[in-house]
C-alpha positions in Angstrom: 0.2 0.7 -0.4 3.0 1.9 0.4 3.3 1.9 -3.6 -0.1 3.5 -3.7 0.9 6.9 -1.1 2.4 9.9 -2.0 4.9 11.0 0.9 5.1 14.8 1.2 8.8 15.4 2.6 9.1 18.2 5.3 12.6 18.6 6.8 11.7 20.8 9.5 10.0 17.7 10.7 13.1 16.0 10.1 15.3 18.0 11.3 12.9 17.6 15.0 12.9 14.2 15.2 16.6 13.9 14.6 17.6 16.7 17.5 15.5 14.0 20.0 17.7 10.8 18.7 20.4 9.2 20.7 23.2 6.9 19.0 24.1 5.7 23.2 21.6 4.0 23.7 19.5 3.9 20.5 16.4 6.1 21.6 14.7 9.1 20.8 14.5 11.5 24.4 11.7 13.0 24.9 11.4 15.5 27.4 8.8 12.6 28.6 10.7 9.9 28.6 13.3 7.6 25.6 11.1 5.7 23.4 12.4 4.0 20.4 10.3 1.9 17.7 9.7 -1.7 19.1 9.7 -5.2 16.9 5.4 -5.3 17.1 5.8 -0.9 15.5 7.4 -2.8 12.5 5.4 -6.2 12.3 1.7 -3.5 12.3 3.5 -0.3 10.3 5.6 -2.5 7.7 3.2 -6.5 7.7 6.2 -8.3 7.5 5.9 -11.9 10.0 7.0 -12.0 13.3 6.3 -15.5 14.1 4.4 -17.0 11.5 3.0 -16.1 8.0 2.7 -12.4 6.9 -0.8 -10.9 8.2 -1.7 -10.4 4.3 -1.9 -13.9 3.9 -4.9 -14.9 2.4 -7.1 -16.1 5.5 -8.3 -20.5 5.6 -10.0 -20.7 8.2 -14.3 -20.0 7.4 -14.8 -19.2 10.6 -11.9 -16.1 10.1 -13.0 -15.3 7.0 -16.6 -14.4 8.5 -15.2 -12.1 10.6 -13.3 -10.5 8.1 -16.4 -10.2 5.7 -18.3 -8.0 9.3 -15.5 -5.7 9.6 -15.6 -4.5 5.9 -19.1 -4.8 6.1 -18.4 -2.5 9.4 -16.4 -0.5 7.6 -18.8 0.3 4.3 -21.5 0.6 7.1 -18.6 3.8 8.5 -17.7 5.5 5.0 -21.8 6.8 4.9 -21.8 8.6 8.0 -21.8 11.8 7.4 -17.6 12.4 8.5 -16.6 10.2 5.9 -14.1 8.5 8.0 -13.6 5.4 10.8 -13.6 7.1 14.7 -12.7 4.8 17.5 -16.3 5.6 19.0 -18.4 4.4 15.2 -16.3 1.0 16.0 -17.4 0.8 19.3 -21.2 1.6 18.6 -20.9 -1.2 15.5 -19.2 -3.5 17.6 -20.1 -3.3 21.2 
């Protein structure tokens, strides 16, 4: 999906983030503490498999295919709302 979107370059933002990087600890140092990119972040954002198959592997389990269909239907319903975007509160209204 990354090839379908255009990422605009913001040098000021990049320099601001780089200023927070600590080469000694390989973390970002913020006023609230240190933070870094985790393996889970890479897994979720990149869709890379950490244990097992990729998150893009087709579903073979019947129950999981049904869950996928319900999620797709819910997303389509949410896109019909006035805002046109999914919000956590709308998702909760559907699934709770």
